[in-house]
N, C-alpha and C positions, 0 to 999 in steps of 0.2 A: 240951740239946745244946750244946756250946761254939759260939762265935762261927765257928773256925776250921772245925770239922766242918760247920757249918750252912752254910758259902760254899760248901765240896766238894759238898755236896750238892745245893746250887742249881745248880751250874756242872754237875753230873755229869748231873743230872736234864734241864738245858736240853742239854747236848750231845746227850745220846740220843734227845730228841725232834728234834732239829734234824738228826742223821744220818738219822733217819728219814725225815723230810721231803725233804731233800737227796736222798738215795739214792730216794726215790721220785721226784723230779724226774729224777735221772738216768736212771733206767729208763724213765722216760715220753719221753726223747729218742730215747734206743735204740729204744724199741719204735716209734715215730713215723717214725723217719727210716732205717728198715733194710730188708733182707731179712733175717729171722732167721736163715733156714739158711746164709747165705752168708756175714755180717759182722757178726754178732752179737759175738763175741768181742773183735773190733778195735774196733768201735763201744764196746763197754762198757770197754775198760781205757782208751780215749782219752777218752772224754765223762764219765764218772762222775767224776772227781775234782773237776772245778770246781763243779758243783751239790751236791754232799754237802757240802764245804767250806764253800761260802757257808750252805746249810743247817744245819750246826753252829753256826755264828756268829749267824745269826738265832733259832735255840733259845736259845742261852745268853743273848743281849741278852732276849730274851723271858720266859726263865725269872726273873733277875736282876731287870728291872723287876718283875714281878709280885711276887716275892718281898721286895722293898725296898718296894714300897707297902704289901702286905699286913702285912708285919711292922712296918711303921713305924705303921700304924693299929692292930695288936693292941697296940702298946708304949703307945700312947697310952689304951688303954683304951677303944677302937670295940667298938661291940656285932658281935657276928659278921654282924649283918644288912645293916650298913652296909660291912663287908668284902666280903661276897658282893655286893651291890648295885657296889660299886667293881670289884671283878674282872671281873664282867659286864660293864660298861659297857667297861672296857677292851678285851675281847674283841670287844665290838660295834665299837666302833671302829676296832679294827685288822682286823676281816671288811668293814667297809665301805670302809676304805681299800684292802685289798689287793684286792678284787673289784670294785668298783663305780667305781672312780676310777683315775686313768691310774698311781697306785702298782702296779696289776696289774701292767702290761708289765715294771715294774723289777723288781719280787721275784718276778714269774712268768714269766721272759724266753718261755720257751717255749709259754705260754699259745696265743698268737696262730697257732700251727700245729696246734694240737688242733681235736677235734671238739666239738660241744656236749655230747656224752655222754661224752666222756673228760673233760670239763675238769669236769664235774659231779661225778664220781667222784673223780678226783685233790683238787679242792678238799674232798670230802666227807670223804676219808682224812685230809686234813691238818687238818681241824676237829677229828677225830678226836682224832688227836694233840696238838692243842693243849688240848683236853678234858681229856685224860690230865694234861698238864700243870699245868691250872686245879685238877683234883682234888687233885694232889700239894700245891700251894701254897696251897689252901683248908685242906686238913688240918692243914698244918703252921701257918698261922696261927691257925686255931680251937684248935689243940692249946696254943698261947701263950697265947691267952684263955681256955680252960679253967683252964690250970694257975694262972691268979688269980682266976678266978670259979667256980669250981668247976663248969664247963660238963660235963655228962654225956656220955659217949661216945655214947649211943643218941641225943642230940641232936645230937650234932656230926655223926654218920653220916646222920640225915634231912636234917640242914641242907643237907650237901655234896652228897646225891642231888637235894634240891630244886635246888640252883645249877646242878648238871650238867644235870639234865630241862630247865632252863628255857634254858641257853644252849646246848643241843643242839638245841633246839627253834629257837631264834634263826637260829644258824648253818647249820640247815637251810633255813631259809626265805629266806636271802640267796642261794645259789645257785640255789636251785629257782623260787623265788618272787618276791623282791626285787629281784634282781640286773637280770631283764630290765626291771622298771620304771624302776629308778633309772636302767639306760642309756637307756631312750627318753625318760625326763624330760631327761639332759642334751643329748640330739639333737632336744629339743622345739622346734618353730619352724624347724628345717632341711627342705627339700625331700626326698623321697624321689626316688633316681635309678634309671632302670631302663635297663640298658646291653644290646642286642642285636647279637649278632655274626652275621652271615651268611657261614659260610666260604665262601671263593673266587667271590664274587660280583663280577664287573665292573662297572666304572662304569658303561660305556656300555650297560648292562642295563637301566638305569633309566630311565622315560619322561621325568623330569626332568632327567635328565642327557643325554638326546639320543636313546634308543631310539624307533625309528618301530614298533617291534612294542606290542603292549598286556601287555608282559610285569608289570609290576608296578603296578596301578592303586590296590592298598590302599597300599602304602608312598608312591607319588606322593601321595596324599591326605595321609597324615602330612606329606610333605614339604610343602605348600602352606600348611600349619597352622602352619609354623614355619621353620626356616633350611635353607638347603642349602650345603654348600661344595662348590665347582665343581671345586677342585682338592686333594682332599685327598690324600695320600700316605702310603703304609705305609712303615714302618722295615725290612720285611723281606718276601720274596717267598714266604714258606711261612710255615704254622699257628705252629710252635712259638714261634721267634724273634718272629714278629709280635706275638702276643699278648703274648709278655713285654715285649717294649717298649713297648707299650700299658699294661700295668698298672703297669709299673716308670717309666716315663717315660724310658728310656736304650736306648741303640743298641745292637745286639746284639753286637758286639764287647766292648763295656765290660760285658758281664756273664757272658760266656762265650767262651772261644776253640773251643768247640766245642758244636755244636748237633744232637744225634741222640737215638734211642729211648733210650740209656743215661744222657743226661743231662737235667738239670730246672733250672728256674728257681732261680736260687742262693738261698739261705735267708737270708744275711744282710740281703738289700736288702729293704726296707719295699714291699710291694705297696698299692696304690690302696684294696682292701677291707680291710686292715690297719686303715689311716687311719681309715675311715669305722665299723668297727666300734669301734674306741677312742673316737670321738665319741659312741657311743651309738646308732649303725644296727643294725637285724637286717639280717642279710645271709644272701644264700641263691644259689646257682648252679645250672643246671641245663643241662646241656651234653653234646655231641655226643662225650664222652670222646676218645681218640686222644690227640693232641698237645695237647691242652688237659686231659687228666684230670687230677685231684687228684694222680695219681702222678707226673706231671711237675711238682709244686709248684706248680698253680694254686690249689691249697684253702687258701691262706693267707688268714686274715681272715674266712674264711666258716664260720658256723654249720654252714650245710648245703651241700654239694658233691654232687651228684647227677652221675654220669657214664651216659650211655645210651648203646646200641649202636643206632641209627637203623637198621642194614642188619638186625638181628634184628627190631625194633620196626616195620619199616615205615615207617619215616619220621619226622619230629621233632615229628609229633601229640603223643605221649606227653609230650615235654619239655614241649611248650606245656601241656599240661592239668596237669603238673606244677608248671609255674612257677605258674599260675593259681590252683592249689590253695593253695599258700604264702602269695601276695598276699594273699587273700583272708582267709588266717587272721593277717595282720600288719599289713593295711591303717590301723589305726588309730595306728599309730606310724611314725616316719622308718625308712625300709627302702631296702637297695641291692638289688637281685636283676640277676643276669648271665644270660642268655639266651643258648645257642650252637648251633646247628645247622650240620651239615655240608653239609644243601642250599644249592647246588648242585654241591658236590664229587661228582665221581665216584663211584662208578658211576652213569652218566646211566639214570633209569625213566622218565621222564615223555615221552611223546610228544605232548603237545598240540599242537605246533606243526610235528612230525615228519612227512612223507609217507613210506608203507610203500614207494613203489616206489623210492626212492632208498635204501633199505637196502642192497640188494646183498648181500653177502656177510655182515654183520653181523645180530648178533640184536637183538629188540626192547629188550633192557636191556644197555648196554655197560658191562662190568666191568671190573677192572683185569688181568683176564686179556687180554681183547683190546686193551687199552691197551698191555699189555707187548710184545704183538705188533708193535702199529704200533712202539714206540718202537726195537724192535730190528729194524725192516726186513723181518720175516717176513710182514707184511701191510701191503700198499701199498695206500691206499684211492684210491679215484676221487673225482672231483669231486664228484658225487652222495652217495656215502659220506660225505666230508666234510662235506658239506651235511646230511645225516642227523645226523651225530654233533653238528654246532653246534644244529642244530635240538632234539636231546635236552637238550642243557645249556640252551637258553630255556625247554625245558617244566619242568625242574629249579628255572630261576629263578623260573618262575609258581607253582609249586608251593609255594616257598618263601614266595612274596608272600600266597597265600592264607592257610597255616597263621599266618605270625608276624602277617599283616594282619589276621584274626581273633580272635588273641589278643588284639591291642593293641585292636580293635574293642569287645569284650568288658570290657577295662578302662576303656574308655571309658563306655559304658553305665553299668556299676555306679560310675562316679564316682571311679574309681581314677585314670584317666592324666592327668586333667586338673590332679590336683594333684601330680603327678611331673614330673621332667626326665627326659626320655625323650632318648637316643643310639642313634640306629640305624648300623649300620657296618659293613665287611668287612675282613678282614683281607689280603686280597690278591687278586689276579685269577685269571685260567686264559689261559694262549694255545692260541687256537683258528686257527691255521694263520695266524698273523699276520705270521708271517717263518721258523721253524724246524719243517721239516715233521718232521723227528725227534723233536721234543720235545712233539709237539703229539695231543691236548690234555694238558696238564700245567702245573706251575708249581715256581717256586723256582731254576730254572735261568737267569735272567737278571734284569734291573732295567729292561727298557722298560717302557712305560706300561699295556702289556694287563695286567702284574703289580702295578705299584707303585701305579697311580692307584685309588683305591677310593671307594665311598659313604660319606660323612658327612653325617647327617641330625639335626639337633635339634629337640625341640617341648619348648614349656613355656609354657605358656598365659598371657598376661599380662607374662611376662617377656622372652621372646625374640620379637620382632618377626615376625608372620604373614609367609609369603610373601617373606621376605628370602634373598638371595644374595649369598654372598661369594666373589669370584674370585680374590685372593690365594692363592698355596699355601700349605697348612699341612701339618702332619705328625701323626699319630696319638701320637706321644710329647706331643704338647701337651693331649689329652684328660685326662690324671690331673691335672696340675694347675690345668687349667681346673675341673674340676668340685670339686676342692678349693675353689677359689674362689668359686664359685656355691653351694656348701654353708656359706661362712663359715668354713672352716677354713685353719690357717697353710699355706703352701706348704712343700714339702719341699727343702731345699738340695740332695739329691742328684739332684734331678729335672734332666735336660737340656731338656725342653721349656718352652715358654712358656704361662702362662695367656690364652688367648682369651676371659675373662669379658666383658671390656667390648665387645669384637666382636661377641659374642652378647646381650649386653642392649640395644644402639644399634644394632646392623647396620653399624657402620663400619668399613672395611675395616682389620685388622690391619698395621702396618708389616712393610715386606717384609724376609724373612730367609731366608739359606740353608738349605735342607731337604735333609737326610743321611739314605742309606739304606745298608744294606751287605745281600750276599747272601752267606750261609755255607755251608757242607758240600755242597750241591749243584755240584757243578763247582766251579773255581778260584775263589778269595776276590775278591768285585768290591765297587766303592765307588762310590756316587752323590753327585753334590752337585747342587743344581737353586737357580738363582736368577733369578729373574722367568722368562723363556722360554726360558732356557740350561740346557742339561742336561749333564752331563760322566760319564761312565762310565769308571772307572779299574780295570784288572784287572792288578795290578802283576806276578804271575806266573802266566801264562796255563797254563802246562804244568804247573803243581803244584795238584792237587786232592785232596779227601779221600773222596767217594762216588764220583761219576759223573764220566767224563771227557768233561766238555761244551767244546766247542772256546770260546774267546772270545778277540777282540781286544783288545791291551793297552789303546788309549784309543779312546772313540768321544765326539763331540761333537753335539750337534742342538739345532736352533733350532724351540721345538714350537710358537711361533706359526705359521712359515712352513710346519714340517712336522711335524704332528702326529702322524702316525704311525710316525715316524723311521726315514725311508727315505735319507736324507742325509746321511751321516757328515759334519761339518764339520773333523775333527781336521787335516786335513793342511794348513789355515792357521789356526792359532791369531790371535786378537786377545790383547790384553794382559788383558782381564776375564776370558778363556778360560783364559788361560797363569795367572793368580791361582788363579782356580780350581782348575785342576790341581795346583798346587804344595799347595793345603790338604788335596787329596786322597790326595796323596803324603805329607806330613808324616803324616797321620792314618793311612794304611796303614802306613807303616813303626812307627809309634809302636804300633800294635795287635799286628802280625804279628813284632816282631823280639825279644820276650820269649820266654824257654823255656815249652814246654809242661809245666804239673804233671802230676805224674804222677796226683794223687790228684782230678783232673777226672771220671776215669771213674766214674761212679754204679754202685747194683749193679743186676744184672738184670732187667727188668721182668716181669711175671708173664707166662705164655704165654697168658694170656686176652685181654692187652693188646697183646701183638706180634699175635694174630690178627687182632684190629682194624684194626691199622697197616697189616697185609699185604691186608686187604680194603679197606682206601682208598687201596692202590697206593704207598704208601711206601716198604713193605719188600718185598725180592723172595726 
């Protein structure tokens, strides 16, 4: 075969394999990020081109490299055995580079959004395509060696089959057996991380944060063994944007202009689990679903992401059991575990602290139907009935403490917890007739402390001083950069939060810094800034709202030291420091609200099963 024809064959062969790989990755993206019955054609036409073209380029490069190396070896009279060894080595090195090291995220950009099983399947198919390329290159090189050395066809055939079999075994072992071990080796020496989110838990319900009732004895015990942040604040007053800000370390409006059940965490940004998985951590999440489901984008970076329906399962016990089983399986390697439960989010179920004589017209279990009636004014509660609802909430808090506390105690008995960095927090609180009778019990509708002030407990024996308390206000968007620093990983320039690693290791108060939070979707858009004891809330357009027409004042100012319950608005007499804070908020609000709303921000409709779960949690009417 002439040199020109041989070059055409090499390029054509490489392009064919590359197109296969690129097309596979493109369809993979479509499959992961679409509702097939509604958006397949649009996504296919918009998203296939880039991965396909890149795949063809990678294929041509791989084919030309193999042809060049093997052809040169054959020309120099090398024996076919050495040609096969070199070819085998090239594929081995390429497999390691693509699958086990940071090149994975460069060559396979969408890998971080995949499930573990799907990743294995896709890489297996790519390995098969690569082996076809290897077979063609091996046959070509051996043919040239045979032309000069009278190598028989049968001998060549046997040799190619042997090389293919050995390479297939090796490339199969990489994603199925060696990759987890290589990843664990890269994470060796780093601490495991356990992050527990108790949805809708008010800070003032923990004994270590002031509760007079014995609601959280097990969590209080965990707190005394570690660090308590007395003034931790969430970035948003409801579940989806609060958790998105927690994992991305970005404020809600900097991620999306809209947060509702048709929208998800923006895929281009890197979440905490992705950074830890890329560093070699095993990653898994066991959640209550709803607004933290994988379908809302939170599955990025997790090998396993299990969404549960606690209303069907009867509480968070199944979540805790699944998390415990997974931790036991991976306990010998660094892991990142995210556990989320909707307890004590309504419906309120447990009457541990409720007096039946206070129930009045209310059933023993308070569901979103009764709460809808309260919000609409169809059901106006007496003082005793309000007390009954509040006591039911406290009962759910106590139940969450029992389930999660026992889960953590089991980890401690088995020697797992003491080697891990544990963080326990809530995404937001719950209003219980603190000020808005028409919106109690509920959340999302304000930026008052009952919704924004959240628990934040950290335990890490030998590294975080036991019994320490931090009084300086901090934000939950500080958590992702802090965990990266504590695990020895570089920070992310896109993070808006700051690392509190030094504070956690020394118990020194962090330097004061303004804390920002934002309320989005429920009622008009609102912006909060806190500096020390001063807190300012700005609602620039109180008559503009997305979902719920909640009344709001344009400007509110509070001194939290003198007025912790925020009863006295000081906005009528602004001091210079407060005026400067208002200016910061106004510039922030003008910057994020003035841009045009993009048409492509609307996501695909969620499955009916998830919509039903959101309705049962009271989010959809």
